[in-house]
N, C-alpha and C positions, 0 to 999 in steps of 0.2 A: 504494500500500500504506500502511495506517495505521501510525503510529508506536506504540511500546509505551506512550508516555504517553497517546495518544489511546485506545488499547485499554482501559487502566485507567480513564481518566476516563469512558468510555462505560459500563463495568460499574458503576462507583460511582454514576453518574447514575440507574441503574435500581433501586438497592437502598437500603434504609433506612440512614441514616448511622451507626446504632448497630452495624451489621454490620461486623466486621473482615475485610478482605481481606488474606490472607497471599500475597504475590507469590512463587511458587515459583521461585526463581532458580537451582536446581541446574543445573550445566553452563553457566550463562550468564556472560558476562564481567563484570568489574568495571564497565566503562563503562555497561552496560545497567542495572545496579543504581543507579549514580550518577544516571542520567537520571531515574529514578523518585524517588529520594531528594531530588534537587534540586527536584523538583516537589511535595515535601511528603509523600511516602509513606515510612513507616518500618518496616513489617512485612514481613520476608522469610523464606522457608522453604528449608531445605537438608536433604538426606537422607543426606549422607556427611560423617562427622566431619572428615576432613582438609580437605575443601573448605570446610566451615564455619569451621574454625580459620583458614585462610589468608584468607578473606574478612573475617572479624572483625578480623584484624590490619591489613588494608589499607584498610578502609573506616571511615567516621565511627563514633565510639563510641556515638552515641545511636540507632543502628539497633537495632531489636528483632528479635533472631534467634530463629527457631522451628526446633526440631529435629523434622522430620516423618517421618524414616525410622526403620527398625528400629535400636534402640539396644542395643548389647551392653554388659554390665555393666563390662567392662574398659575401656570408652571413656568412661564417665560422668565420670570425674575430669578429662578433657581439656576439657570444656565447662561444668562446673558453676559456674565463677566468673563467666561472662558471659551464659549463655543466658537468654533472656527467657521462653520457654515450651517445655517438652518435651511434644510431642503423643503420643509413642509409648511410653508406659509400659504394657507389655503383660503384665507378670507381677509377682507379689509380690517376687520376687528383685530385679528391676530397681528397684522402689520402695524396697526395703530399702537397696540400694546408693546410690541418690540421697540418701536420708536420711543415711546414714553419711558420704558425701563432703561433704554440705552442713554437717554438724556440724563437720567439720575446718576449714572456713573461716567458720563462723557466718553462713551466708547462707541465707535462706529461698528455696526454688526452686519456681517455678510449674510444674505439670504437668497433663496430662490423662490419664485412664485410657483406653487404647485397647481397644475392644470389637470382637470379631470378628463382624461382621454378615453377612459374605459366606460363601458355600459354598466359595469358592476356598481350597484347602489351603495356598496360598502366603501367605495373609494371616495376620498375627499378631494377638494380642489375647486378652483374657479372653472366654470365651463368654458368651452372654446370661444363662444361668441362674447361672453362676459369679459374674458381677459383681453380679447381683441379690442373691444369697445373702450375698456379702461386704458389700455396702452395708447390708443388713438387720441385719447383725451388728456394725455400727459399727467395721469393721476399720481405719478411717483414724485413729482417735484416738491411736494410738501414734507417728504420724509428726509430730514436733514441728517439723521443718524442711522439710517438704514441704507446699506449698499446692496442694491438688487443686482446680482451677478447674472441672472438669467432665469431659465424656466426648468421645471422638473415635472415628470409625468410617470405614471405607472400603467402599463398596458393590462388588458384583460388577461385573466388566468385561463388560458385556452391553448389547446394544441394546434389551433388553426393559425398558421403563420400569416395568412393573408389579413386576418383581422388585426393582429398585432402590428403588422407592417403599416397598415392604413392608419392606425392610431398614432404610431411614431411619426409617420409622414405628416399628419395633420399638425402635430405640435412643432415639428421641425419647420413647417411652413410659416407659422406665426413667429417662431424664434428668428428665422432668417429675415422676415419682414421688418422686425423691430431691432435687430441686432445693432445696426449702426446708429440708429436714433438714440438708443439708451446705453450704448457701449457694452452690451451684453457680451460675456465671455464664456458662459457655461450653459450647456444643454445636458441636463442630467436625466438620461433615459437608459434603460438597460439593466437587467438583473441577471441572476445566474442562468435562467432558462431562456432568455431572449436577447442577451447582450450582442450577439453577432448581428441580429437584425437592427438593433439600435445603432451599431456602428455604421451600418449602411445608410442610416438616416441622420448622420451628422452628430451623433452623441460624442461628447468629449469628457463625460464623467459617468463611470459605471459603478453601480452599487452591487457588489458581489459577495455573497455569503457562502452558500453551500458548495460552489465550485472551488472555493478556497479552503474552507474549514470542514467540509463534509456535511452530510445531511443532519439536521437537528432531530432530536427525539420528539 
């Protein structure tokens, strides 16, 4: 069985070096994260606030932590001082809260706007028409302490690659349209089961868990 270091190295060898791989370390032990960190990998993703806080306290401070799970407004304050990138900004209310909390500590916070590209009702995010209308109306200008780097989306959980491809394509279209206007740098699409399709649709940030760490119980 391959080691998690070998798994990550193999993936990185297949992709452009400018593409960021976020190793999704949720539920994984500190030791696993340290193995990758000691091998020179610094980007890790968590989806639960409490687990993220514990790992941040226990692990080296130059790790770049990514919040990839649904973020409730009342939890923003707990991570605002150290988070590297919040992927899951799925509403105006969350964006407002991040800006308010960032003002209190005078720290500019990097975020992505999560767009709902899947038909799955359990997924969060701005819908495609909503995000397009908001971006066309320059709604980001009032957020002085939020640095919106780009867009994030999660495809439908399906074996039908045509569906996934169309969802990624739709988000890439909006990203490409507004990239220069807003100086966007990041399109975060692609997880363990669909990252190759995401790469074909301009993804430059992948959120990979099971292909690195193995399947979770």
